[in-house]
N, C-alpha and C positions, 0 to 999 in steps of 0.2 A: 345644294347650295347655289349652283350656277343659275338657277331660275331667277334669282334676284338681280343678276348682273345687268339685265337690260331693261330694268324698270326702276322708277324712283320709289324708294322705300321710306318708311318712317324711321325716326330716331330710335324707337324701341326695337324695330326689326334689325336695324344696323347694329345696335348694341348686342342683340342676341346672336347674330351671325358671327360677329367678331369673337364673342365668348366661345361659341361652338368650334371655331377654327383654331383656337389657341392650342399649341403643343404644351407638353409638360417638360420643361427643360431639366436636365439632370442636376444632381447635387454635387458639391465638392467640399472638401475640408480645407479650411483656411485658418491661419492663426487669428486669435481674437483681435489683434491690431488691424487686421484687414477686413473685419466683418461689419464695420459701420455701414449702415444703409442697405445691407444685404437682407435677404429674406431667409429666416431660419427654416431649416428643413428637417428638424428633429425636435421632439419635446426635450426641454431642459429640466432635469430633475435635481433636487437639492442634494448636495454632497453630504450634508449633515444637518442636525437641528440648527435653527437660526432664531435667536442667538444660540451658539453652541454651549453656553454656560449662563448662569445668572450674572447679568452684566450691569455694572455700576453706570449710572447715567449722570452723575453729578460729583464733582470734587467735594470731599468732606470726610466724615468718619462713618464707618459701618458699625452698627450696634445691634444688640438684640432688643426688639421692640418691647419684649416682656419686661426687661430691666427698666426701661424708661417708664412703662406703665406702673411699675412698682415704686416709682418716685426718684429713681437715680438720675442725676443731672451732671455728674462728673465721672469721667471714665479715664482709666489708665490706657495710654496709647501703647499697644503691643508691637507695633511695627507699621510699615508702609507697604501697601499693595499697589504695585505699578502695573500699568497695562502691559499685557503680554507675559507677565510672570505667573508661575503656578500659584494656585490658591493657598493662602495662609489659613490658619485655623486657630480659633480661640475656644477655650473650654470654660472660661470664667466670664460671666455676664457683666462683671464690673470692668471688663476691658473693652476696648474698641480698636479698630484698625484704621489708620489713615488710608483713604482710597482715592484713586484717580479715575476720571471719566474713562470708560472703556475697559476697566480692569474687571477681573473675576471678583464676585462677591465672596469675601472670606467665609469659610465654614464657621458655624456658630453664630453668625449674624444674619439679619434678614431685612434690615432697613438702613438707609443712608441719611445722615443729617448734613445739609450743605455747609461748606466751609464758612459761609457768611453768618451762620447761626451759632458758631462756636468760638471760644477763646482758648488759645493754647497758653499753658504755663508749664514750661519744662516738658515733662513726660505725661502731662495730664491735659485733658480737654474738657472744658465746661460748656454746657449748652445755655444759651441766653435765656433769661427769665421770660416766662410766658409762652415759650415756644412749645408746640405740641406736634406729635408725629403720628403717622398711621403705619401699621405693619406693611412692609413691602414697598414703601415709598422710594422713589428714585432707583428702582431696580427693574431692569428689563428681563423678564423671566425666560429661562431656557426653553426654547421651542415655541415661544408665544407667537412668533411670526409665522413659522411653518416647521414641519417635521422633516426629518431625513426622508428622501424619496418623493417628497411632494413635487408636483409639477410647477415650476416657476415661470416658464414660458412655453407656449404651445407652438408647434410647427406652424409656419405661416406668419409669425410675428415679424415685423420690420424692425431691424435693429437700430435703435437710436441711442442717445447717451444713457438713458435710464436702463434700457435693455443691455447695454454694454456692461453696466455695473452688475446687473443681475446675472449675466453670464459667468462672471467670476465665481459666483456661489456654486456653480456646477463643478468647479475644481479641475476643469480641463483646460489645456493651453490652446486647443483648436476646437472648431465647431463646424457642423455640416450646414452649409447654406446653398441656395440656388446658384448655379453657375451663371455668371453674368454673360448675356448675349453680346455678340459683336453687332453693332448697329452702324450702318452707313447712312448719313444724312446727305441728301442730294438735292441741290437746287438746279433747275434748268431754265434757260432763257438767254438769248443773245443780248438782252437789255441789261443783264446783271453784271455789275463790276465790283470787285473786291475793294475794301477800304484801302487807301494809300496808293491806289492806281489812278492814273488820269482817266477822267470820265467825260463822255460826250454829252451833248445837249439833250439827246434822246435816250439816255441811259439812266439807270438808277443803281443805288448801292444794293448789294446782296445782303439782306438782313435776315431773311427767313431761316437760312441754314444755321446762322449763329444763335438765333432765338431758340430754335428747336434743339440744337446741341446743348445749349445752356440749360434748358428745361429738363432734358434727359439726365444730364450730369447732376443737376440739383436733386433729382429724384433717385439718385443712387446708381446710375448706369455709367460706369467709368470707361467702357470700351466703345467710344463713339468717335467716328471719323466724319469729316466734311468734304464734299466735292461740289464743284460748280461746273456744269456741262452746258455746251451750246445746243441750240435747236437744230441739230444735224442728225437725221435719222440713223445714219451709219455709226456716228460717234456714240449716240445714245445706246444703240444695241450693243456695241462693243464695250463701252464703259459700264453701263448698268449691268450687263451680263457678267463682267469681271467682278463688280462689287457684290452682285447677287450670289455668286459662287463663294465669295470670301466672308460673307456675313450671314448671321441668322435673321436679321431684320433690315429691310430697307425702308427709310422714311423719305419720300420724295416730296418736293414742293414745286408746283407749277407744271404747265403742259398737260393738264388732266381734263380740260374742258373740251369744247367742240370746235375750237378754232383751227385754222389751216396749219398752224405751227404747234398744235397740242398733240405731240407725238407719243406721249407717255403710255396711254392705253395700248396703242399698236405695238410699241416696243416691248411691253410686258407680255403681250400675247405671243410675239415672236420668240420670246425667251421661255415660253411654256408655263407662264404663271397663270393660274386659273383666276379669272375675275369672279369674285364672290358677290360684290355689288358695286355699282357705279351710280352715284347721285342719291342724296338723302334729302328728304323734305325738311330743310332747315335753312336758316339765314343767321349768320353767314355760313358758307361751307357747303353749298348744294352739290358741287362736282366731286365730293369726296369719293375716292376709289379704294377698294380693299381687295386683296387677293392673296393666294397662297400657292406655292409650288408643290410638286408631288412629294418632295422630301421634307416638307414642313416649314420651309423658309417663308417668312411673312413679308408682305409688301403693303405699306400704307402710302397711297399717293394723295397728298393734300393739295387743296387749291393754292394758287400762287399769291392771292391777295394776303397780305401779312396778318390781318386780324383773323381771317378765315383759317389760315394755316395754324396759328397758335391755338385757337379755339378747338379745332378738330384734334390737335395733338393732345390737349388736356382732356377733352371729352371722350375720346375713343382710344388713342394710341397708348397713353400711359396706363389706363385701367386694363387694357388688353395685355400689355407686357407684365403688369403686376400679377395678372391671373396666370400667365405662363410661368412666372417665377414661383407660383404657389402661395402668394400672399393672401392672407385672410381678407375677405371683403369687409369693408367698414360701412356702417349705416350712413345713408345719405344725409348730408348737412342741409338744413333748410333755415332760411332767414326771411323775415317779413319785409316786403317792399316799403321803403320810407315814403315813396310818392307813387301815384297811380301811373300805369303804363298802358298805352293803346298800341296794338299791333294787329293790323287787319289782314295781311297775307295769310293764306292757309298753309303756314309753315311753322315749325318750332322756332322760337326766337331765342338766340343766345345773346344776352345783353350784358356788356361790361358794367361792373359796379365797384363801389368802394364800401367798406364796412364802417358803420357808425354805431357808437355806443351811447345810449341815453344816460342821464344822471341816475336813472333807476336801474341801470345795468342791463338794459335790454339791447340786443344787437339787431340792427336793421341794415338793409342794403340800399344804397343810394345809386340810382341809375346814372351811368356815365356813357351814354351812347357815343359812338364814333361818327365822324362825318360820313365816311364810307368804309367798306371793308379793307381799303388800302390805307386808312388813316391809323398807322401803327403808333404814331407819336401820342395819340389820344389815350393809349393804354397806359402811358406813364402815370404812376400814382394810383392806378386801380389795383384792387386786390384779387379779382377774379371775374367770374360772370355767373349769371343765373340762367336757368332754363325755363322758358315760358312755353307751355305745351300748345300744340295745334288745337283748333276747335274753340278757341276763346279769343276774342279780340279786345277785351278790356280786363285789365288786372288792377284791382283797386289797391290803394294803400293798405298795408296789412296782409296782403296776399303772401302765403308761405311758399316762397320760390326755392327750388333746389339750387344749391350753390356749389360752384367748383372754383377752388383757389388756383391761381397760376402756379 
């Protein structure tokens, strides 16, 4: 892997090197309440058939369809079947049972007539004239969704709201998920100042660390810290070394290029972090640096320009961490360009875009180029960016570009 550390490599090579370097973080069991946004690390099997009984899907009366077919339109109400109550039973087809949505279908019946189609008179229910039924209507049959032991979720699934509901069908109070890594986000630079602190004429606010931390938390990584370090070689070695020892992942921003005060590569080398690559043929984000220590701790050193930093995070860091968590890979999203794009440098282009939907329901991406890679404000209102590959300098309207959402 070290052979790529001293040469500019392609986006595809960088992606492959990151994937090959990813560890496989361990699993842990957590209560369901703590599993949101985690990566499932076991197959989830159904505790029992779903539905576990013939389930009524409409308030009304349950009848035998054969009685209705024989011309019966008035039924004696034998009782009420509430949701959660044991199944009632009728043995006389002249009878019906008042049923509630979600209840068990009473034995001896096979169909439900909605309450809107009947008229009650004391202990009898009459069906409105002209109404017809089919056997099995408004009944959710036992096991029709899945059978006991069926796989409901596969290991590698990311747990969202729908998956959280599905997990309850496994019948367990906890679940095995990937352990969340500790991630330290570090911005470097004497020019950076925190919000709320007096700022000099030649200084700027430190925004990259907050954007990176927000993106990580939004993607389900709760154990994220932030640090702001000066361009002092001794302080960098001391503080980055401390954070490297205490975290599984470092995500740095700034100090990674070739300037006199770009101390990050030398600092990481002094700490024994192997440089896997430095510089990718892309714009923005050419100075991207990636390495790994001998014990499997990961270091992503992103360029300091805000647009470059966020693009590299979404394009490389987040997919790499998802892989280490054991998340299943998802197919690439592609959308057609709404307008043509020209890009002549021999680099992969990452272009901010907004999503637009036509009246016909077709989604396209509208280019929203920034003024420079430092123009972070221009990203406001954008949805993500598209990747336009090297080797082509004109991309016509309709070109199917690979899309990455923020």
